[in-house]
N, C-alpha and C positions, 0 to 999 in steps of 0.2 A: 447378444447374450440371451435374448428371449427364446430362441429356438432350443436352448438347453434347459430352460426353466421348467420345473415340474415334469421332466421327461426322464426316461431311462436312457442313460448316455449310450448304452450299447445299441440303441435303436436310431441314433442320430448320426448322420454323416459327419466326419469320416469314421467315427467309432463303430459303425455298423460293420466295417470291414477291417478295422485296426483294433488291436487289443488296447483298451483304455487304461493302460498302466499310468502311474503318476509321471513317468518319463515321457511317454507318448503324448499324454494330455498336455504336459508342460511345453513340449517341443511344438505341438500344433498351435497352441495359443501364443507362444512366443513368436512364431512365424507370422501369425495373423496380426498380432499387436505390432510387430516390427513394421509390417506393411502400412498400417494406419499411421504410426509415428513418422515413418519416412514420407508419407504423403503430405504431412504437415510440416516437414522440414527438420525433423529431429531424428534422434537415434535412441533406440531402446538399449539401456545399459545392462540390465539383467532382469531375469524373471525367476521367482521362487514359487514352487508349488509344493504343497505338502498334503499328505493324506492322513497323517497323525502328527501329534506334537513332536514325535521323535523321528519321523521319516519325511525328509524333504529332498527335493531335487532342485538344484539351482543351475540356471543357464546364465553365463556371463558372456557379454559381447565386448567387454572393455579392451580386449586385445585385437579386435578387428581393425584393420588398418583404416578403413573408411571412418569408423567411429572415432578413433584417436585424432585423425586430422580434422574432422568436422567439430568435435566437441571442444577442441582448443579455441575455436572461434565463437562459441556460444556464450551469450550473456545470460545472466539470471532472468532478466525480463523475457528474453526469447524462449528460454526453457519453460518458464511459467505459461507463456502464451501457447506453446506447443502442447503442454500437458492439458491445458484448458480445452483446446480444440479436440484433442483425442478423446478426453472424457466426454465432451459434448456429443461426439460422434457415436461413441459406445452407448451412451444413455439414449440417444435418439433411436438407435436400432433396437432397443429393448422393447 
């Protein structure tokens, strides 16, 4: 996240060539976050991005076949472990 901190988003890849609408930003970060979560053995269920209190964009992955099959086998402890690992990785990159 550090590469976006205190920067004009239109000057940072991939938004220097992609229009940074709330939809495009949400989809980009959802895909990046999904990769991190998958690397740790989990599944991202949804991501919500908003630019104002009344304008939000929600991506849900709950109907993805892979998600449904893998989530059935997840325990609360495993989910907590995965969340901790992903947060640690995001914070370490900042």
